[in-house]
C-alpha positions as a printed NumPy array, in Angstrom:
array([[ -61.058,  -87.304,  143.557],
       [ -61.952,  -90.351,  141.496],
       [ -65.438,  -91.803,  141.836],
       [ -64.131,  -95.367,  142.071],
       [ -60.889,  -97.295,  142.047],
       [ -59.631, -100.683,  140.853],
       [ -56.263, -101.989,  141.977],
       [ -53.901, -104.177,  139.952],
       [ -52.711, -107.464,  141.389],
       [ -50.783, -107.924,  144.624],
       [ -48.213, -110.295,  146.134],
       [ -50.429, -113.25 ,  145.256],
       [ -52.393, -112.175,  142.187],
       [ -50.881, -111.276,  138.827],
       [ -50.574, -107.59 ,  137.955],
       [ -52.604, -108.43 ,  134.833],
       [ -55.714, -108.705,  137.034],
       [ -57.94 , -105.809,  138.051],
       [ -59.33 , -106.027,  141.586],
       [ -62.5  , -104.346,  142.837],
       [ -62.75 , -103.975,  146.602],
       [ -65.307, -102.843,  149.154],
       [ -64.963, -102.225,  152.904],
       [ -64.608, -105.425,  154.894],
       [ -67.273, -106.63 ,  157.335],
       [ -69.969, -104.017,  156.651],
       [ -70.514, -105.465,  153.165],
       [ -70.034, -109.085,  154.241],
       [ -73.653, -110.043,  154.929],
       [ -72.838, -113.723,  155.275],
       [ -69.629, -113.429,  157.281],
       [ -69.249, -115.988,  160.03 ],
       [ -66.074, -117.375,  161.567],
       [ -63.947, -115.549,  158.981],
       [ -64.371, -112.327,  160.951],
       [ -62.034, -113.815,  163.578],
       [ -59.029, -113.936,  161.222],
       [ -59.877, -111.57 ,  158.354],
       [ -56.53 , -110.2  ,  157.162],
       [ -58.243, -107.112,  155.741],
       [ -58.688, -105.791,  159.293],
       [ -54.951, -105.167,  159.462],
       [ -54.801, -103.724,  155.933],
       [ -57.538, -101.168,  156.577],
       [ -56.01 , -100.145,  159.912],
       [ -52.529,  -99.737,  158.463],
       [ -53.595,  -97.913,  155.307],
       [ -56.362,  -95.332,  155.879],
       [ -56.33 ,  -94.399,  152.178],
       [ -57.214,  -97.979,  151.292],
       [ -60.196,  -97.837,  153.622],
       [ -61.297,  -94.514,  152.103],
       [ -61.018,  -95.859,  148.537],
       [ -63.118,  -98.893,  149.435],
       [ -65.779,  -96.676,  150.986],
       [ -65.874,  -94.606,  147.785],
       [ -66.34 ,  -97.809,  145.782],
       [ -69.225,  -98.809,  148.031],
       [ -70.985,  -95.465,  147.628],
       [ -70.425,  -95.45 ,  143.887],
       [ -71.78 ,  -99.004,  143.563],
       [ -75.157,  -97.728,  144.778],
       [ -75.499,  -95.16 ,  142.   ],
       [ -77.669,  -95.575,  138.911],
       [ -74.736,  -95.028,  136.565],
       [ -72.599,  -97.746,  138.202],
       [ -73.063, -100.331,  135.442],
       [ -72.624,  -97.852,  132.609],
       [ -69.461,  -96.271,  133.998],
       [ -67.81 ,  -99.538,  135.043],
       [ -68.483, -101.051,  131.609],
       [ -67.091,  -97.942,  129.947],
       [ -63.986,  -98.057,  132.154],
       [ -63.302, -101.781,  131.681],
       [ -63.715, -101.538,  127.911],
       [ -60.726,  -99.204,  127.857],
       [ -58.564, -101.54 ,  129.934],
       [ -56.359, -104.249,  128.456],
       [ -56.759, -106.552,  131.499],
       [ -59.002, -109.524,  130.745],
       [ -59.58 , -110.819,  134.293],
       [ -61.449, -108.963,  137.034],
       [ -61.422, -110.202,  140.627],
       [ -64.271, -108.966,  142.769],
       [ -63.874, -108.528,  146.502],
       [ -60.459, -109.343,  147.746],
       [ -62.119, -107.303,  150.479],
       [ -65.886, -107.105,  150.938],
       [ -68.679, -109.179,  149.41 ],
       [ -71.959, -109.084,  147.504],
       [ -73.913, -106.957,  149.94 ],
       [ -77.374, -107.169,  148.333],
       [ -79.252, -108.528,  145.309],
       [ -79.293, -105.27 ,  143.366],
       [ -75.514, -104.964,  143.642],
       [ -75.002, -108.58 ,  142.538],
       [ -77.343, -108.077,  139.584],
       [ -75.325, -105.026,  138.546],
       [ -72.182, -107.147,  138.305],
       [ -74.072, -109.802,  136.361],
       [ -75.08 , -107.104,  133.881],
       [ -71.528, -105.744,  133.669],
       [ -70.207, -109.232,  132.901],
       [ -72.964, -109.75 ,  130.347],
       [ -71.945, -106.595,  128.521],
       [ -68.261, -107.575,  128.547],
       [ -68.138, -111.184,  127.308],
       [ -64.463, -110.789,  126.412],
       [ -63.588, -110.307,  130.103],
       [ -63.566, -112.961,  132.83 ],
       [ -64.991, -112.111,  136.259],
       [ -64.643, -114.159,  139.432],
       [ -65.522, -113.741,  143.085],
       [ -65.561, -115.711,  146.323],
       [ -68.739, -115.095,  148.263],
       [ -70.498, -115.965,  151.486],
       [ -73.766, -114.288,  150.435],
       [ -75.584, -117.545,  149.728],
       [ -78.924, -116.087,  150.736],
       [ -78.896, -114.06 ,  147.503],
       [ -79.964, -115.456,  144.128],
       [ -76.468, -116.206,  142.881],
       [ -77.204, -118.377,  139.89 ],
       [ -80.169, -116.962,  137.968],
       [ -78.973, -115.183,  134.803],
       [ -75.324, -115.622,  135.82 ],
       [ -73.26 , -115.014,  132.64 ],
       [ -70.81 , -117.773,  131.632],
       [ -67.869, -115.383,  132.064],
       [ -68.688, -114.797,  135.749],
       [ -67.446, -117.501,  138.121],
       [ -68.876, -117.407,  141.651],
       [ -67.168, -119.564,  144.256],
       [ -69.078, -120.288,  147.463],
       [ -66.804, -119.777,  150.443],
       [ -67.406, -121.832,  153.589],
       [ -67.437, -120.125,  156.958],
       [ -70.668, -118.23 ,  156.39 ],
       [ -73.689, -118.085,  158.642],
       [ -75.496, -119.381,  155.541],
       [ -73.349, -122.502,  154.976],
       [ -76.501, -124.664,  154.961],
       [ -77.455, -122.951,  151.686],
       [ -74.276, -123.941,  149.821],
       [ -74.889, -125.803,  146.561],
       [ -72.09 , -128.384,  146.643],
       [ -72.618, -129.181,  142.963],
       [ -71.193, -125.753,  142.228],
       [ -67.802, -124.207,  143.002],
       [ -66.72 , -124.026,  146.642],
       [ -63.766, -122.838,  148.683],
       [ -62.838, -123.294,  152.311],
       [ -59.988, -122.512,  154.66 ],
       [ -58.177, -125.393,  156.356],
       [ -55.501, -125.382,  159.045],
       [ -53.578, -128.402,  157.811],
       [ -53.103, -129.961,  154.385],
       [ -54.325, -133.289,  155.807],
       [ -57.797, -131.761,  156.143],
       [ -58.149, -131.606,  152.366],
       [ -61.067, -133.6  ,  150.974],
       [ -60.369, -135.974,  148.043],
       [ -62.204, -133.766,  145.54 ],
       [ -60.494, -130.53 ,  146.626],
       [ -57.239, -129.066,  145.402],
       [ -54.926, -126.988,  147.559],
       [ -54.256, -123.524,  146.192],
       [ -51.131, -124.031,  143.992],
       [ -49.795, -120.576,  144.884],
       [ -49.653, -121.61 ,  148.545],
       [ -48.018, -124.955,  147.796],
       [ -45.374, -123.286,  145.641],
       [ -44.605, -120.795,  148.398],
       [ -43.929, -123.67 ,  150.804],
       [ -41.233, -124.823,  148.349],
       [ -39.82 , -121.309,  147.932],
       [ -41.195, -121.117,  144.413],
       [ -43.526, -118.544,  142.923],
       [ -46.835, -119.094,  141.188],
       [ -49.038, -116.076,  140.575],
       [ -52.808, -116.402,  140.591],
       [ -54.225, -115.795,  137.132],
       [ -50.765, -116.002,  135.55 ],
       [ -49.431, -119.552,  135.969],
       [ -52.603, -120.772,  137.672],
       [ -56.17 , -120.083,  136.539],
       [ -57.928, -122.977,  138.242],
       [ -60.35 , -120.646,  140.032],
       [ -61.829, -119.648,  136.69 ],
       [ -63.046, -123.21 ,  136.155],
       [ -66.673, -123.987,  136.743],
       [ -67.539, -126.209,  139.712],
       [ -64.048, -126.269,  141.178],
       [ -63.414, -127.037,  144.867],
       [ -60.423, -125.307,  146.406],
       [ -58.937, -125.37 ,  149.888],
       [ -56.763, -122.539,  151.21 ],
       [ -54.312, -123.039,  154.046],
       [ -54.9  , -120.614,  156.909],
       [ -52.116, -118.022,  156.962]])
């Protein structure tokens, strides 16, 4: 059995992206209202093997050799973009610092993650190739730095603030068109972006 597992893309994200996942909820230290509609609940119930793989990732992330082995693995991969936590979140400072170090050692790769763990030190020594996007709906929303990247879920497009953009993949889908994240659209790799996702 493999010590850890990355997946490659999905219906929304390009297959050229590697995705690192952890178990939902138990790693989401800042989770707030999102627990009410988290779509990963259904995924983990429907696919027990997915849940098991995420638990293995969590246990492996706590090991001393985590940074070394992940760097070694990613160096062998052709994918240039790594998405952290389609499921799960930055569960403590040591884990976050490990990913900062991984990104630092792989400047040719681009890392990005949405997080609600605003009580951690997100920004100190954050490498330029690691984009953290603060996701509203946390119990720590009062700690959000609005000068840096943010994301939030809205129920209606009319709720969009003037400085936010609606996820282009969602807008294209409404018009029966297809845009893949990190293929046609890479807006979430920009620093200090503000994105709104329509609740689905």
